[in-house]
DSSP file (Angstrom, degrees, kcal/mol; ACC not computed):
  #  RESIDUE AA STRUCTURE BP1 BP2  ACC     N-H-->O    O-->H-N    N-H-->O    O-->H-N    TCO  KAPPA ALPHA  PHI   PSI    X-CA   Y-CA   Z-CA
    1    1 A X              0   0    0      0, 0.0     2,-0.1     0, 0.0     5,-0.0   0.000 360.0 360.0 360.0 140.0  -26.0 -175.9  126.7
    2    2 A X     >  -     0   0    0      1,-0.1     4,-1.9     4,-0.0     5,-0.1  -0.396 360.0-122.8 -70.3 151.0  -22.6 -174.4  126.3
    3    3 A X  H  > S+     0   0    0      1,-0.2     4,-1.5     2,-0.2    -1,-0.1   0.864 112.5  54.5 -64.5 -35.6  -21.3 -174.1  122.8
    4    4 A X  H  > S+     0   0    0      1,-0.2     4,-0.7     2,-0.2    -1,-0.2   0.909 108.1  50.6 -63.3 -42.1  -18.1 -176.1  123.7
    5    5 A X  H >> S+     0   0    0      1,-0.2     3,-1.1     2,-0.2     4,-0.5   0.913 107.4  52.4 -58.9 -44.5  -20.4 -178.9  124.9
    6    6 A X  H >< S+     0   0    0     -4,-1.9     3,-1.0     1,-0.3    -1,-0.2   0.843 102.4  59.9 -66.7 -32.0  -22.5 -178.9  121.7
    7    7 A X  H 3< S+     0   0    0     -4,-1.5    -1,-0.3     1,-0.3    -2,-0.2   0.728 101.6  55.1 -67.8 -22.9  -19.3 -179.3  119.6
    8    8 A X  H << S+     0   0    0     -3,-1.1     2,-0.3    -4,-0.7    -1,-0.3   0.595  88.6  94.2 -86.4 -12.7  -18.5 -182.6  121.4
    9    9 A X  S << S-     0   0    0     -3,-1.0    -3,-0.0    -4,-0.5     5,-0.0  -0.638  80.2-117.1 -88.3 138.3  -21.8 -184.2  120.5
   10   10 A X     >  -     0   0    0     -2,-0.3     4,-2.2     1,-0.1     5,-0.2  -0.240  20.9-114.2 -68.3 157.5  -22.0 -186.3  117.4
   11   11 A X  H  > S+     0   0    0      2,-0.2     4,-2.6     1,-0.2     5,-0.2   0.914 117.0  55.5 -56.7 -44.9  -24.2 -185.4  114.4
   12   12 A X  H  > S+     0   0    0      1,-0.2     4,-2.3     2,-0.2    -1,-0.2   0.927 108.5  46.5 -57.2 -46.6  -26.4 -188.6  115.1
   13   13 A X  H  > S+     0   0    0      1,-0.2     4,-2.7     2,-0.2    -1,-0.2   0.892 111.2  52.4 -67.4 -38.3  -27.0 -187.5  118.7
   14   14 A X  H  X S+     0   0    0     -4,-2.2     4,-3.0     2,-0.2     5,-0.2   0.924 108.8  50.4 -60.1 -44.1  -27.9 -184.0  117.6
   15   15 A X  H  X S+     0   0    0     -4,-2.6     4,-3.2     1,-0.2     5,-0.3   0.947 111.6  48.2 -59.5 -47.5  -30.4 -185.4  115.1
   16   16 A X  H  X>S+     0   0    0     -4,-2.3     4,-2.8     1,-0.2     5,-0.8   0.935 112.4  48.5 -59.8 -46.4  -32.0 -187.5  117.8
   17   17 A X  H  X5S+     0   0    0     -4,-2.7     6,-1.9     1,-0.2     4,-1.1   0.929 116.3  42.8 -58.5 -43.8  -32.2 -184.6  120.1
   18   18 A X  H  X5S+     0   0    0     -4,-3.0     4,-0.7     4,-0.2    -2,-0.2   0.939 123.1  36.9 -70.3 -43.5  -33.7 -182.3  117.4
   19   19 A X  H  <5S+     0   0    0     -4,-3.2    -3,-0.2    -5,-0.2    -2,-0.2   0.945 127.7  29.7 -77.5 -49.3  -36.2 -185.0  116.1
   20   20 A X  H  <5S+     0   0    0     -4,-2.8    -3,-0.2    -5,-0.3    -2,-0.1   0.815 132.8  30.1 -85.2 -30.5  -37.2 -186.9  119.3
   21   21 A X  H  <<S-     0   0    0     -4,-1.1    -3,-0.2    -5,-0.8    -1,-0.2   0.455  97.2-123.8-110.9  -1.7  -36.9 -184.1  121.9
   22   22 A X     <  +     0   0    0     -4,-0.7     2,-0.8    -6,-0.2    -4,-0.2   0.805  44.8 174.0  59.5  32.4  -37.7 -181.0  119.7
   23   23 A X     >  -     0   0    0     -6,-1.9     4,-1.5     1,-0.2    -1,-0.2  -0.601  15.7-173.0 -75.9 107.2  -34.3 -179.5  120.8
   24   24 A X  H  > S+     0   0    0     -2,-0.8     4,-2.5     1,-0.2    -1,-0.2   0.785  83.1  58.1 -74.9 -27.2  -34.0 -176.3  118.7
   25   25 A X  H  > S+     0   0    0      2,-0.2     4,-2.5     1,-0.2    -1,-0.2   0.923 104.4  50.9 -67.7 -42.5  -30.5 -175.8  119.9
   26   26 A X  H  > S+     0   0    0      1,-0.2     4,-2.4     2,-0.2    -2,-0.2   0.923 111.2  48.7 -58.7 -43.6  -29.4 -179.2  118.5
   27   27 A X  H  X S+     0   0    0     -4,-1.5     4,-2.4     1,-0.2    -1,-0.2   0.921 109.1  52.0 -62.5 -45.0  -30.9 -178.3  115.2
   28   28 A X  H  X S+     0   0    0     -4,-2.5     4,-2.0     1,-0.2    -1,-0.2   0.878 109.4  51.1 -56.2 -41.4  -29.2 -174.9  115.1
   29   29 A X  H  X S+     0   0    0     -4,-2.5     4,-2.7     2,-0.2    -2,-0.2   0.931 108.9  50.0 -65.0 -43.6  -25.9 -176.7  115.8
   30   30 A X  H  X S+     0   0    0     -4,-2.4     4,-2.0     1,-0.2    -2,-0.2   0.932 112.5  47.4 -61.0 -44.0  -26.4 -179.2  112.9
   31   31 A X  H  < S+     0   0    0     -4,-2.4    -1,-0.2     1,-0.2    -2,-0.2   0.830 110.7  52.3 -64.2 -33.5  -27.3 -176.3  110.5
   32   32 A X  H  < S+     0   0    0     -4,-2.0    -1,-0.2    -5,-0.2    -2,-0.2   0.909 112.0  46.3 -67.0 -44.8  -24.2 -174.4  111.7
   33   33 A X  H  < S+     0   0    0     -4,-2.7     2,-0.7     1,-0.2    -2,-0.2   0.859 113.9  48.3 -62.8 -38.0  -22.0 -177.4  111.0
   34   34 A X     <  +     0   0    0     -4,-2.0    -1,-0.2    -5,-0.2     6,-0.0  -0.865  54.5 168.4-115.2  98.7  -23.3 -178.3  107.7
   35   35 A X        +     0   0    0     -2,-0.7     2,-0.2    -3,-0.1    -1,-0.1   0.537  41.5 117.7 -87.6  -7.9  -23.6 -175.4  105.3
   36   36 A X     >  -     0   0    0      1,-0.1     4,-2.0     2,-0.1     5,-0.2  -0.465  63.8-140.7 -63.1 129.7  -24.3 -177.6  102.3
   37   37 A X  H  > S+     0   0    0      1,-0.2     4,-2.3    -2,-0.2     5,-0.2   0.878  98.0  53.0 -61.0 -44.1  -27.7 -176.6  101.0
   38   38 A X  H  > S+     0   0    0      1,-0.2     4,-2.4     2,-0.2    -1,-0.2   0.888 110.9  47.3 -57.8 -44.6  -28.7 -180.2  100.2
   39   39 A X  H  > S+     0   0    0      1,-0.2     4,-2.2     2,-0.2    -1,-0.2   0.891 110.9  50.9 -67.3 -38.7  -27.8 -181.4  103.7
   40   40 A X  H  X S+     0   0    0     -4,-2.0     4,-2.3     2,-0.2    -2,-0.2   0.892 111.4  48.4 -66.9 -40.8  -29.7 -178.6  105.3
   41   41 A X  H  X S+     0   0    0     -4,-2.3     4,-2.2     2,-0.2    -2,-0.2   0.954 110.4  51.7 -62.9 -47.5  -32.9 -179.3  103.2
   42   42 A X  H  X S+     0   0    0     -4,-2.4     4,-2.7     1,-0.2     5,-0.2   0.881 109.4  50.2 -59.9 -38.9  -32.6 -183.0  104.1
   43   43 A X  H  X S+     0   0    0     -4,-2.2     4,-2.5     1,-0.2    -1,-0.2   0.938 110.0  49.6 -63.8 -43.5  -32.4 -182.1  107.8
   44   44 A X  H  < S+     0   0    0     -4,-2.3    -2,-0.2     2,-0.2    -1,-0.2   0.884 114.2  45.7 -61.2 -37.1  -35.4 -179.9  107.6
   45   45 A X  H  < S+     0   0    0     -4,-2.2    -2,-0.2     1,-0.2    -1,-0.2   0.942 116.9  44.2 -70.6 -46.3  -37.4 -182.7  105.8
   46   46 A X  H  <        0   0    0     -4,-2.7    -2,-0.2     1,-0.2    -1,-0.2   0.816 360.0 360.0 -68.6 -32.3  -36.3 -185.4  108.2
   47   47 A X     <        0   0    0     -4,-2.5    -1,-0.2    -5,-0.2    -2,-0.2   0.429 360.0 360.0 -94.1 360.0  -36.9 -183.3  111.3
């Protein structure tokens, strides 16, 4: 996926892609967007 395309996708859709489809690119994009440590830890736990 192109980087510009990823920026247009909502966080909720990225979570679904990462969780349900195992999309590592989606997870990387979420982690790039959210640098807050607590949020990143929560993502890792939930996904």
